[in-house]
N, CA, C, O and the ligand as a Tripos MOL2 file, in Angstrom:
@<TRIPOS>MOLECULE
protein
  273   271    69     0     0
PROTEIN
NO_CHARGES

@<TRIPOS>ATOM
      1 N          11.3020   -7.4730    7.9090 N.3       1 MET1
      2 CA         11.1730   -6.2960    7.0590 C.3       1 MET1
      3 C          10.6800   -6.6450    5.6710 C.2       1 MET1
      4 O          11.0080   -7.6920    5.1120 O.2       1 MET1
      5 N           9.8860   -5.7450    5.1350 N.am      2 ALA2
      6 CA          9.3910   -5.9610    3.7590 C.3       2 ALA2
      7 C           9.4220   -4.6160    3.0560 C.2       2 ALA2
      8 O           9.3570   -3.5760    3.7110 O.2       2 ALA2
      9 N           9.5160   -4.6210    1.7860 N.am      3 VAL3
     10 CA          9.4950   -3.4020    0.9620 C.3       3 VAL3
     11 C           8.0220   -3.1910    0.6200 C.2       3 VAL3
     12 O           7.3280   -4.1070    0.1780 O.2       3 VAL3
     13 N           7.5660   -1.9510    0.8390 N.am      4 TYR4
     14 CA          6.1680   -1.5600    0.6230 C.3       4 TYR4
     15 C           6.0480   -0.5440   -0.4960 C.2       4 TYR4
     16 O           6.9230    0.2970   -0.7080 O.2       4 TYR4
     17 N           4.9480   -0.6500   -1.1940 N.am      5 TYR5
     18 CA          4.5790    0.3050   -2.2690 C.3       5 TYR5
     19 C           3.1120    0.7380   -2.0580 C.2       5 TYR5
     20 O           2.3060    0.0240   -1.4600 O.2       5 TYR5
     21 N           2.8150    1.9210   -2.5690 N.am      6 VAL6
     22 CA          1.4240    2.3350   -2.5780 C.3       6 VAL6
     23 C           0.9970    2.5340   -4.0580 C.2       6 VAL6
     24 O           1.7860    3.0050   -4.8770 O.2       6 VAL6
     25 N          -0.2110    2.1830   -4.3690 N.am      7 ASN7
     26 CA         -0.7650    2.3320   -5.7130 C.3       7 ASN7
     27 C          -0.9980    3.8440   -5.9800 C.2       7 ASN7
     28 O          -1.6600    4.5080   -5.1830 O.2       7 ASN7
     29 N          -0.4840    4.3610   -7.0410 N.am      8 LYS8
     30 CA         -0.7010    5.7620   -7.3790 C.3       8 LYS8
     31 C          -2.1230    6.0200   -7.7730 C.2       8 LYS8
     32 O          -2.5980    7.1500   -7.6590 O.2       8 LYS8
     33 N          -2.8150    5.0170   -8.2300 N.am      9 ASN9
     34 CA         -4.1860    5.1670   -8.6780 C.3       9 ASN9
     35 C          -5.0950    4.6930   -7.5760 C.2       9 ASN9
     36 O          -4.8960    3.6200   -7.0070 O.2       9 ASN9
     37 N          -6.1080    5.5090   -7.2720 N.am     10 ALA10
     38 CA         -7.1160    5.1470   -6.2650 C.3      10 ALA10
     39 C          -8.0630    4.1020   -6.7790 C.2      10 ALA10
     40 O          -8.3100    4.0560   -7.9840 O.2      10 ALA10
     41 N          -8.6030    3.2680   -5.9370 N.am     11 GLN11
     42 CA         -9.6620    2.3680   -6.3070 C.3      11 GLN11
     43 C         -10.9480    3.1590   -6.4660 C.2      11 GLN11
     44 O         -10.9510    4.3820   -6.3230 O.2      11 GLN11
     45 N         -12.0420    2.4650   -6.7620 N.am     12 SER12
     46 CA        -13.3310    3.1470   -6.9560 C.3      12 SER12
     47 C         -13.8060    3.8320   -5.7340 C.2      12 SER12
     48 O         -14.5370    4.8200   -5.8070 O.2      12 SER12
     49 N         -13.3820    3.2950   -4.5400 N.am     13 ASN13
     50 CA        -13.8460    3.9160   -3.2730 C.3      13 ASN13
     51 C         -12.9110    5.0080   -2.8210 C.2      13 ASN13
     52 O         -13.0930    5.5850   -1.7490 O.2      13 ASN13
     53 N         -11.8910    5.3010   -3.6480 N.am     14 GLY14
     54 CA        -10.9710    6.3770   -3.3070 C.3      14 GLY14
     55 C          -9.7270    5.9740   -2.5040 C.2      14 GLY14
     56 O          -8.8610    6.8030   -2.2230 O.2      14 GLY14
     57 N          -9.6530    4.6640   -2.1330 N.am     15 ASP15
     58 CA         -8.4700    4.2450   -1.4060 C.3      15 ASP15
     59 C          -7.2760    3.9490   -2.2610 C.2      15 ASP15
     60 O          -7.4160    3.3780   -3.3430 O.2      15 ASP15
     61 N          -6.0880    4.3240   -1.8000 N.am     16 HIS16
     62 CA         -4.7990    3.9180   -2.4140 C.3      16 HIS16
     63 C          -4.2800    2.7430   -1.6980 C.2      16 HIS16
     64 O          -3.9240    2.8580   -0.5250 O.2      16 HIS16
     65 N          -4.2090    1.6110   -2.3260 N.am     17 GLU17
     66 CA         -3.8130    0.3890   -1.6080 C.3      17 GLU17
     67 C          -2.3040    0.2510   -1.4200 C.2      17 GLU17
     68 O          -1.4960    0.5810   -2.2890 O.2      17 GLU17
     69 N          -1.9750   -0.2560   -0.2340 N.am     18 VAL18
     70 CA         -0.5490   -0.4620    0.0990 C.3      18 VAL18
     71 C          -0.2600   -1.9280   -0.0540 C.2      18 VAL18
     72 O          -1.0230   -2.7710    0.4170 O.2      18 VAL18
     73 N           0.8880   -2.2550   -0.7390 N.am     19 HIS19
     74 CA          1.2690   -3.6300   -1.0220 C.3      19 HIS19
     75 C           2.7240   -3.8590   -0.6120 C.2      19 HIS19
     76 O           3.5310   -2.9330   -0.5280 O.2      19 HIS19
     77 N           3.0290   -5.1710   -0.3550 N.am     20 ILE20
     78 CA          4.4000   -5.5390   -0.2400 C.3      20 ILE20
     79 C           4.9430   -5.9210   -1.6440 C.2      20 ILE20
     80 O           4.1870   -6.2020   -2.5740 O.2      20 ILE20
     81 N           6.3030   -5.9160   -1.7450 N.am     21 SER21
     82 CA          6.8370   -6.0490   -3.0570 C.3      21 SER21
     83 C           6.5670   -7.3850   -3.7210 C.2      21 SER21
     84 O           6.7000   -7.5050   -4.9390 O.2      21 SER21
     85 N           6.1780   -8.4230   -2.9200 N.am     22 THR22
     86 CA          5.9580   -9.7300   -3.4630 C.3      22 THR22
     87 C           4.4900  -10.0500   -3.7480 C.2      22 THR22
     88 O           4.1410  -11.1610   -4.1490 O.2      22 THR22
     89 N           3.6330   -9.0270   -3.5260 N.am     23 CYS23
     90 CA          2.1970   -9.2730   -3.7440 C.3      23 CYS23
     91 C           1.8750   -9.4810   -5.1960 C.2      23 CYS23
     92 O           2.4130   -8.7960   -6.0660 O.2      23 CYS23
     93 N           0.9950  -10.4270   -5.4650 N.am     24 GLU24
     94 CA          0.6120  -10.6820   -6.8440 C.3      24 GLU24
     95 C          -0.2580   -9.6000   -7.4200 C.2      24 GLU24
     96 O          -0.4590   -9.5030   -8.6310 O.2      24 GLU24
     97 N          -0.7790   -8.7730   -6.5030 N.am     25 ARG25
     98 CA         -1.6510   -7.6410   -6.9570 C.3      25 ARG25
     99 C          -0.8670   -6.3150   -7.0250 C.2      25 ARG25
    100 O          -1.4360   -5.2410   -7.2170 O.2      25 ARG25
    101 N           0.4680   -6.4390   -6.8580 N.am     26 LEU26
    102 CA          1.3120   -5.2080   -6.9570 C.3      26 LEU26
    103 C           1.1240   -4.4830   -8.2480 C.2      26 LEU26
    104 O           1.1660   -5.1260   -9.2970 O.2      26 LEU26
    105 N           0.9180   -3.1800   -8.2540 N.am     27 PRO27
    106 CA          0.7280   -2.4510   -9.5100 C.3      27 PRO27
    107 C           1.9960   -2.4050  -10.3410 C.2      27 PRO27
    108 O           3.0840   -2.6380   -9.8130 O.2      27 PRO27
    109 N           1.8850   -2.1130  -11.6120 N.am     28 ASP28
    110 CA          3.0430   -1.9980  -12.4870 C.3      28 ASP28
    111 C           3.9130   -0.8390  -11.9970 C.2      28 ASP28
    112 O           3.4560    0.0490  -11.2780 O.2      28 ASP28
    113 N           5.2040   -0.8800  -12.4190 N.am     29 THR29
    114 CA          6.1610    0.0290  -11.9510 C.3      29 THR29
    115 C           5.7420    1.5210  -12.0620 C.2      29 THR29
    116 O           6.0000    2.3260  -11.1670 O.2      29 THR29
    117 N           5.0840    1.8520  -13.1990 N.am     30 GLU30
    118 CA          4.6350    3.2360  -13.3810 C.3      30 GLU30
    119 C           3.5000    3.6650  -12.5630 C.2      30 GLU30
    120 O           3.2360    4.8590  -12.4190 O.2      30 GLU30
    121 N           2.7760    2.6630  -11.9880 N.am     31 ASN31
    122 CA          1.6300    2.9430  -11.1590 C.3      31 ASN31
    123 C           1.8050    2.7910   -9.6430 C.2      31 ASN31
    124 O           0.8490    2.8180   -8.8680 O.2      31 ASN31
    125 N           3.0440    2.6340   -9.2760 N.am     32 ARG32
    126 CA          3.2920    2.4750   -7.8090 C.3      32 ARG32
    127 C           4.3580    3.4080   -7.3130 C.2      32 ARG32
    128 O           5.2730    3.7870   -8.0440 O.2      32 ARG32
    129 N           4.2260    3.7760   -6.0440 N.am     33 LEU33
    130 CA          5.1430    4.6780   -5.3670 C.3      33 LEU33
    131 C           5.9030    3.9140   -4.2900 C.2      33 LEU33
    132 O           5.2920    3.2920   -3.4200 O.2      33 LEU33
    133 N           7.2380    3.9580   -4.3440 N.am     34 TYR34
    134 CA          8.0080    3.2900   -3.2620 C.3      34 TYR34
    135 C           7.8590    3.9930   -1.9350 C.2      34 TYR34
    136 O           8.0110    5.2100   -1.8350 O.2      34 TYR34
    137 N           7.5590    3.2050   -0.9130 N.am     35 LEU35
    138 CA          7.4070    3.7460    0.4430 C.3      35 LEU35
    139 C           8.6640    3.4880    1.2660 C.2      35 LEU35
    140 O           9.1140    4.3800    1.9840 O.2      35 LEU35
    141 N           9.2370    2.3040    1.1820 N.am     36 GLY36
    142 CA         10.4160    1.9460    1.9740 C.3      36 GLY36
    143 C          10.2830    0.5920    2.6300 C.2      36 GLY36
    144 O           9.3290   -0.1440    2.3780 O.2      36 GLY36
    145 N          11.2530    0.2650    3.4810 N.am     37 ASP37
    146 CA         11.2840   -0.9450    4.2300 C.3      37 ASP37
    147 C          10.5990   -0.7590    5.6180 C.2      37 ASP37
    148 O          10.9510    0.1130    6.4110 O.2      37 ASP37
    149 N           9.6540   -1.5940    5.8350 N.am     38 PHE38
    150 CA          8.9270   -1.4990    7.1280 C.3      38 PHE38
    151 C           8.7380   -2.8450    7.7370 C.2      38 PHE38
    152 O           8.6540   -3.8430    7.0200 O.2      38 PHE38
    153 N           8.6650   -2.9080    9.0870 N.am     39 THR39
    154 CA          8.4700   -4.1840    9.7650 C.3      39 THR39
    155 C           7.0160   -4.6710    9.7540 C.2      39 THR39
    156 O           6.7470   -5.8530    9.9710 O.2      39 THR39
    157 N           6.0780   -3.7380    9.4990 N.am     40 ASN40
    158 CA          4.7220   -4.1770    9.4080 C.3      40 ASN40
    159 C           3.8910   -3.1530    8.5680 C.2      40 ASN40
    160 O           4.3420   -2.0430    8.2850 O.2      40 ASN40
    161 N           2.6800   -3.5730    8.1920 N.am     41 CYS41
    162 CA          1.8990   -2.7970    7.3030 C.3      41 CYS41
    163 C           1.4030   -1.4910    7.9180 C.2      41 CYS41
    164 O           1.1300   -0.5290    7.2000 O.2      41 CYS41
    165 N           1.2840   -1.4560    9.2590 N.am     42 HIS42
    166 CA          0.8180   -0.2800    9.8880 C.3      42 HIS42
    167 C           1.7270    0.9120    9.6400 C.2      42 HIS42
    168 O           1.2760    2.0090    9.3110 O.2      42 HIS42
    169 N           3.0550    0.6570    9.8130 N.am     43 ALA43
    170 CA          4.0330    1.7210    9.5290 C.3      43 ALA43
    171 C           4.0370    2.0680    8.0360 C.2      43 ALA43
    172 O           4.2660    3.2240    7.6800 O.2      43 ALA43
    173 N           3.8000    1.1380    7.2000 N.am     44 ALA44
    174 CA          3.8000    1.4420    5.7620 C.3      44 ALA44
    175 C           2.5530    2.2860    5.3840 C.2      44 ALA44
    176 O           2.6470    3.2080    4.5730 O.2      44 ALA44
    177 N           1.4220    1.9640    5.9680 N.am     45 VAL45
    178 CA          0.2120    2.7470    5.6790 C.3      45 VAL45
    179 C           0.3710    4.1830    6.2120 C.2      45 VAL45
    180 O          -0.0750    5.1460    5.5880 O.2      45 VAL45
    181 N           1.0030    4.2940    7.3510 N.am     46 ARG46
    182 CA          1.2430    5.6300    7.9310 C.3      46 ARG46
    183 C           2.1140    6.4460    6.9730 C.2      46 ARG46
    184 O           1.8540    7.6320    6.7700 O.2      46 ARG46
    185 N           3.1130    5.8470    6.3980 N.am     47 GLU47
    186 CA          3.9740    6.5200    5.3660 C.3      47 GLU47
    187 C           3.1680    6.8670    4.1710 C.2      47 GLU47
    188 O           3.2660    7.9820    3.6590 O.2      47 GLU47
    189 N           2.3460    5.9190    3.6900 N.am     48 ALA48
    190 CA          1.4930    6.1220    2.5060 C.3      48 ALA48
    191 C           0.6290    7.3260    2.6670 C.2      48 ALA48
    192 O           0.3980    8.0710    1.7140 O.2      48 ALA48
    193 N           0.1360    7.5310    3.8980 N.am     49 LYS49
    194 CA         -0.8430    8.6140    4.1440 C.3      49 LYS49
    195 C          -0.2340    9.9910    4.0380 C.2      49 LYS49
    196 O          -0.9560   10.9840    3.9430 O.2      49 LYS49
    197 N           1.1480   10.0710    4.0530 N.am     50 LYS50
    198 CA          1.8160   11.3250    3.8560 C.3      50 LYS50
    199 C           1.6130   11.7120    2.3590 C.2      50 LYS50
    200 O           1.6460   12.8900    2.0020 O.2      50 LYS50
    201 N           1.4080   10.7090    1.5220 N.am     51 HIS51
    202 CA          1.2530   10.9970    0.0620 C.3      51 HIS51
    203 C          -0.2350   10.9970   -0.3190 C.2      51 HIS51
    204 O          -0.6930   11.8510   -1.0770 O.2      51 HIS51
    205 N          -0.9560   10.0490    0.2070 N.am     52 TYR52
    206 CA         -2.3860    9.9360   -0.0820 C.3      52 TYR52
    207 C          -3.1230    9.7380    1.1820 C.2      52 TYR52
    208 O          -3.0230    8.6730    1.7920 O.2      52 TYR52
    209 N          -3.8670   10.7230    1.6110 N.am     53 SER53
    210 CA         -4.5280   10.6590    2.9560 C.3      53 SER53
    211 C          -5.4780    9.4980    3.0810 C.2      53 SER53
    212 O          -5.7590    9.0270    4.1820 O.2      53 SER53
    213 N          -5.9900    9.0230    1.9150 N.am     54 GLN54
    214 CA         -6.8730    7.8610    1.9420 C.3      54 GLN54
    215 C          -6.0840    6.6220    1.4940 C.2      54 GLN54
    216 O          -6.1860    6.1970    0.3440 O.2      54 GLN54
    217 N          -5.3150    6.0630    2.3960 N.am     55 SER55
    218 CA         -4.5550    4.8490    2.0520 C.3      55 SER55
    219 C          -5.0030    3.7000    2.9110 C.2      55 SER55
    220 O          -5.4360    3.8840    4.0480 O.2      55 SER55
    221 N          -4.8940    2.4980    2.3500 N.am     56 ASP56
    222 CA         -5.4410    1.2820    3.0740 C.3      56 ASP56
    223 C          -4.5940    0.0540    2.6520 C.2      56 ASP56
    224 O          -4.0990   -0.0340    1.5280 O.2      56 ASP56
    225 N          -4.4630   -0.8390    3.5650 N.am     57 GLY57
    226 CA         -3.6890   -2.0850    3.2770 C.3      57 GLY57
    227 C          -4.4150   -2.9500    2.2660 C.2      57 GLY57
    228 O          -5.6430   -3.0260    2.2700 O.2      57 GLY57
    229 N          -3.6460   -3.6060    1.3940 N.am     58 CYS58
    230 CA         -4.1790   -4.5570    0.4200 C.3      58 CYS58
    231 C          -4.7970   -5.7380    1.1480 C.2      58 CYS58
    232 O          -4.2440   -6.2310    2.1310 O.2      58 CYS58
    233 N          -5.9230   -6.1810    0.6730 N.am     59 TYR59
    234 CA         -6.6480   -7.3080    1.3150 C.3      59 TYR59
    235 C          -5.7830   -8.5670    1.2450 C.2      59 TYR59
    236 O          -5.8300   -9.3810    2.1670 O.2      59 TYR59
    237 N          -4.9920   -8.7540    0.1800 N.am     60 TYR60
    238 CA         -4.2810   -9.9530   -0.0840 C.3      60 TYR60
    239 C          -2.9710  -10.0550    0.6660 C.2      60 TYR60
    240 O          -2.6600  -11.1070    1.2240 O.2      60 TYR60
    241 N          -2.1860   -8.9640    0.6900 N.am     61 CYS61
    242 CA         -0.8450   -9.0570    1.3010 C.3      61 CYS61
    243 C          -0.7810   -8.3040    2.7130 C.2      61 CYS61
    244 O           0.1240   -8.5460    3.5120 O.2      61 CYS61
    245 N          -1.7410   -7.4270    2.9580 N.am     62 SER62
    246 CA         -1.7000   -6.6550    4.1900 C.3      62 SER62
    247 C          -2.9880   -6.6480    4.8660 C.2      62 SER62
    248 O          -3.4920   -5.6020    5.2730 O.2      62 SER62
    249 N          -3.5690   -7.8660    5.0040 N.am     63 GLU63
    250 CA         -4.9660   -7.9570    5.4350 C.3      63 GLU63
    251 C          -5.2470   -7.2960    6.8130 C.2      63 GLU63
    252 O          -6.3300   -6.7700    7.0660 O.2      63 GLU63
    253 N          -4.2190   -7.3500    7.6820 N.am     64 GLU64
    254 CA         -4.4340   -6.7150    9.0120 C.3      64 GLU64
    255 C          -4.5740   -5.2030    8.9610 C.2      64 GLU64
    256 O          -5.0520   -4.5730    9.9040 O.2      64 GLU64
    257 N          -4.1460   -4.6300    7.8330 N.am     65 CYS65
    258 CA         -4.2940   -3.1510    7.6360 C.3      65 CYS65
    259 C          -5.4280   -2.8430    6.6580 C.2      65 CYS65
    260 O          -5.6570   -1.6820    6.3200 O.2      65 CYS65
    261 N          -6.1120   -3.8390    6.2210 N.am     66 HIS66
    262 CA         -7.1880   -3.6360    5.2640 C.3      66 HIS66
    263 C          -8.4610   -3.2860    6.0500 C.2      66 HIS66
    264 O          -8.9470   -4.0870    6.8480 O.2      66 HIS66
    265 N          -8.9860   -2.0900    5.8150 N.am     67 THR67
    266 CA        -10.1570   -1.6530    6.6020 C.3      67 THR67
    267 C         -11.3920   -1.4730    5.7240 C.2      67 THR67
    268 O         -12.5150   -1.5580    6.2210 O.2      67 THR67
    269 N         -11.1990   -1.2190    4.3970 N.am     68 SER68
    270 CA        -12.3550   -0.9580    3.5800 C.3      68 SER68
    271 C         -12.1820   -1.5060    2.1760 C.2      68 SER68
    272 O         -13.0800   -1.3700    1.3450 O.2      68 SER68
    273 ZN         -1.1290   -6.5950   -2.0050 Zn       69 ZN69
@<TRIPOS>BOND
     1     1     2 1
     2     2     3 1
     3     3     4 2
     4     3     5 am
     5     5     6 1
     6     6     7 1
     7     7     8 2
     8     7     9 am
     9     9    10 1
    10    10    11 1
    11    11    12 2
    12    11    13 am
    13    13    14 1
    14    14    15 1
    15    15    16 2
    16    15    17 am
    17    17    18 1
    18    18    19 1
    19    19    20 2
    20    19    21 am
    21    21    22 1
    22    22    23 1
    23    23    24 2
    24    23    25 am
    25    25    26 1
    26    26    27 1
    27    27    28 2
    28    27    29 am
    29    29    30 1
    30    30    31 1
    31    31    32 2
    32    31    33 am
    33    33    34 1
    34    34    35 1
    35    35    36 2
    36    35    37 am
    37    37    38 1
    38    38    39 1
    39    39    40 2
    40    39    41 am
    41    41    42 1
    42    42    43 1
    43    43    44 2
    44    43    45 am
    45    45    46 1
    46    46    47 1
    47    47    48 2
    48    47    49 am
    49    49    50 1
    50    50    51 1
    51    51    52 2
    52    51    53 am
    53    53    54 1
    54    54    55 1
    55    55    56 2
    56    55    57 am
    57    57    58 1
    58    58    59 1
    59    59    60 2
    60    59    61 am
    61    61    62 1
    62    62    63 1
    63    63    64 2
    64    63    65 am
    65    65    66 1
    66    66    67 1
    67    67    68 2
    68    67    69 am
    69    69    70 1
    70    70    71 1
    71    71    72 2
    72    71    73 am
    73    73    74 1
    74    74    75 1
    75    75    76 2
    76    75    77 am
    77    77    78 1
    78    78    79 1
    79    79    80 2
    80    79    81 am
    81    81    82 1
    82    82    83 1
    83    83    84 2
    84    83    85 am
    85    85    86 1
    86    86    87 1
    87    87    88 2
    88    87    89 am
    89    89    90 1
    90    90    91 1
    91    91    92 2
    92    91    93 am
    93    93    94 1
    94    94    95 1
    95    95    96 2
    96    95    97 am
    97    97    98 1
    98    98    99 1
    99    99   100 2
   100    99   101 am
   101   101   102 1
   102   102   103 1
   103   103   104 2
   104   103   105 am
   105   105   106 1
   106   106   107 1
   107   107   108 2
   108   107   109 am
   109   109   110 1
   110   110   111 1
   111   111   112 2
   112   111   113 am
   113   113   114 1
   114   114   115 1
   115   115   116 2
   116   115   117 am
   117   117   118 1
   118   118   119 1
   119   119   120 2
   120   119   121 am
   121   121   122 1
   122   122   123 1
   123   123   124 2
   124   123   125 am
   125   125   126 1
   126   126   127 1
   127   127   128 2
   128   127   129 am
   129   129   130 1
   130   130   131 1
   131   131   132 2
   132   131   133 am
   133   133   134 1
   134   134   135 1
   135   135   136 2
   136   135   137 am
   137   137   138 1
   138   138   139 1
   139   139   140 2
   140   139   141 am
   141   141   142 1
   142   142   143 1
   143   143   144 2
   144   143   145 am
   145   145   146 1
   146   146   147 1
   147   147   148 2
   148   147   149 am
   149   149   150 1
   150   150   151 1
   151   151   152 2
   152   151   153 am
   153   153   154 1
   154   154   155 1
   155   155   156 2
   156   155   157 am
   157   157   158 1
   158   158   159 1
   159   159   160 2
   160   159   161 am
   161   161   162 1
   162   162   163 1
   163   163   164 2
   164   163   165 am
   165   165   166 1
   166   166   167 1
   167   167   168 2
   168   167   169 am
   169   169   170 1
   170   170   171 1
   171   171   172 2
   172   171   173 am
   173   173   174 1
   174   174   175 1
   175   175   176 2
   176   175   177 am
   177   177   178 1
   178   178   179 1
   179   179   180 2
   180   179   181 am
   181   181   182 1
   182   182   183 1
   183   183   184 2
   184   183   185 am
   185   185   186 1
   186   186   187 1
   187   187   188 2
   188   187   189 am
   189   189   190 1
   190   190   191 1
   191   191   192 2
   192   191   193 am
   193   193   194 1
   194   194   195 1
   195   195   196 2
   196   195   197 am
   197   197   198 1
   198   198   199 1
   199   199   200 2
   200   199   201 am
   201   201   202 1
   202   202   203 1
   203   203   204 2
   204   203   205 am
   205   205   206 1
   206   206   207 1
   207   207   208 2
   208   207   209 am
   209   209   210 1
   210   210   211 1
   211   211   212 2
   212   211   213 am
   213   213   214 1
   214   214   215 1
   215   215   216 2
   216   215   217 am
   217   217   218 1
   218   218   219 1
   219   219   220 2
   220   219   221 am
   221   221   222 1
   222   222   223 1
   223   223   224 2
   224   223   225 am
   225   225   226 1
   226   226   227 1
   227   227   228 2
   228   227   229 am
   229   229   230 1
   230   230   231 1
   231   231   232 2
   232   231   233 am
   233   233   234 1
   234   234   235 1
   235   235   236 2
   236   235   237 am
   237   237   238 1
   238   238   239 1
   239   239   240 2
   240   239   241 am
   241   241   242 1
   242   242   243 1
   243   243   244 2
   244   243   245 am
   245   245   246 1
   246   246   247 1
   247   247   248 2
   248   247   249 am
   249   249   250 1
   250   250   251 1
   251   251   252 2
   252   251   253 am
   253   253   254 1
   254   254   255 1
   255   255   256 2
   256   255   257 am
   257   257   258 1
   258   258   259 1
   259   259   260 2
   260   259   261 am
   261   261   262 1
   262   262   263 1
   263   263   264 2
   264   263   265 am
   265   265   266 1
   266   266   267 1
   267   267   268 2
   268   267   269 am
   269   269   270 1
   270   270   271 1
   271   271   272 2
@<TRIPOS>SUBSTRUCTURE
     1 MET1         2 RESIDUE 1 A MET
     2 ALA2         6 RESIDUE 1 A ALA
     3 VAL3        10 RESIDUE 1 A VAL
     4 TYR4        14 RESIDUE 1 A TYR
     5 TYR5        18 RESIDUE 1 A TYR
     6 VAL6        22 RESIDUE 1 A VAL
     7 ASN7        26 RESIDUE 1 A ASN
     8 LYS8        30 RESIDUE 1 A LYS
     9 ASN9        34 RESIDUE 1 A ASN
    10 ALA10       38 RESIDUE 1 A ALA
    11 GLN11       42 RESIDUE 1 A GLN
    12 SER12       46 RESIDUE 1 A SER
    13 ASN13       50 RESIDUE 1 A ASN
    14 GLY14       54 RESIDUE 1 A GLY
    15 ASP15       58 RESIDUE 1 A ASP
    16 HIS16       62 RESIDUE 1 A HIS
    17 GLU17       66 RESIDUE 1 A GLU
    18 VAL18       70 RESIDUE 1 A VAL
    19 HIS19       74 RESIDUE 1 A HIS
    20 ILE20       78 RESIDUE 1 A ILE
    21 SER21       82 RESIDUE 1 A SER
    22 THR22       86 RESIDUE 1 A THR
    23 CYS23       90 RESIDUE 1 A CYS
    24 GLU24       94 RESIDUE 1 A GLU
    25 ARG25       98 RESIDUE 1 A ARG
    26 LEU26      102 RESIDUE 1 A LEU
    27 PRO27      106 RESIDUE 1 A PRO
    28 ASP28      110 RESIDUE 1 A ASP
    29 THR29      114 RESIDUE 1 A THR
    30 GLU30      118 RESIDUE 1 A GLU
    31 ASN31      122 RESIDUE 1 A ASN
    32 ARG32      126 RESIDUE 1 A ARG
    33 LEU33      130 RESIDUE 1 A LEU
    34 TYR34      134 RESIDUE 1 A TYR
    35 LEU35      138 RESIDUE 1 A LEU
    36 GLY36      142 RESIDUE 1 A GLY
    37 ASP37      146 RESIDUE 1 A ASP
    38 PHE38      150 RESIDUE 1 A PHE
    39 THR39      154 RESIDUE 1 A THR
    40 ASN40      158 RESIDUE 1 A ASN
    41 CYS41      162 RESIDUE 1 A CYS
    42 HIS42      166 RESIDUE 1 A HIS
    43 ALA43      170 RESIDUE 1 A ALA
    44 ALA44      174 RESIDUE 1 A ALA
    45 VAL45      178 RESIDUE 1 A VAL
    46 ARG46      182 RESIDUE 1 A ARG
    47 GLU47      186 RESIDUE 1 A GLU
    48 ALA48      190 RESIDUE 1 A ALA
    49 LYS49      194 RESIDUE 1 A LYS
    50 LYS50      198 RESIDUE 1 A LYS
    51 HIS51      202 RESIDUE 1 A HIS
    52 TYR52      206 RESIDUE 1 A TYR
    53 SER53      210 RESIDUE 1 A SER
    54 GLN54      214 RESIDUE 1 A GLN
    55 SER55      218 RESIDUE 1 A SER
    56 ASP56      222 RESIDUE 1 A ASP
    57 GLY57      226 RESIDUE 1 A GLY
    58 CYS58      230 RESIDUE 1 A CYS
    59 TYR59      234 RESIDUE 1 A TYR
    60 TYR60      238 RESIDUE 1 A TYR
    61 CYS61      242 RESIDUE 1 A CYS
    62 SER62      246 RESIDUE 1 A SER
    63 GLU63      250 RESIDUE 1 A GLU
    64 GLU64      254 RESIDUE 1 A GLU
    65 CYS65      258 RESIDUE 1 A CYS
    66 HIS66      262 RESIDUE 1 A HIS
    67 THR67      266 RESIDUE 1 A THR
    68 SER68      270 RESIDUE 1 A SER
    69 ZN69       273 GROUP 0 **** ****
């Protein structure tokens, strides 16, 4: 299990990136939304999409969920 967050701020392509709590690219506290504990990034991205329909896994910490 890992704790996941989604970036409140979209990237230039409109994606909100999903990160695990230990990622070095994790946004600052005020710029991230807590998603919860998940066994994999797919479940975390699914949760993130309830908040931001355009959510995507971080290339660095959730590469298998990174699509764009
Ligand atoms: Zn990350």
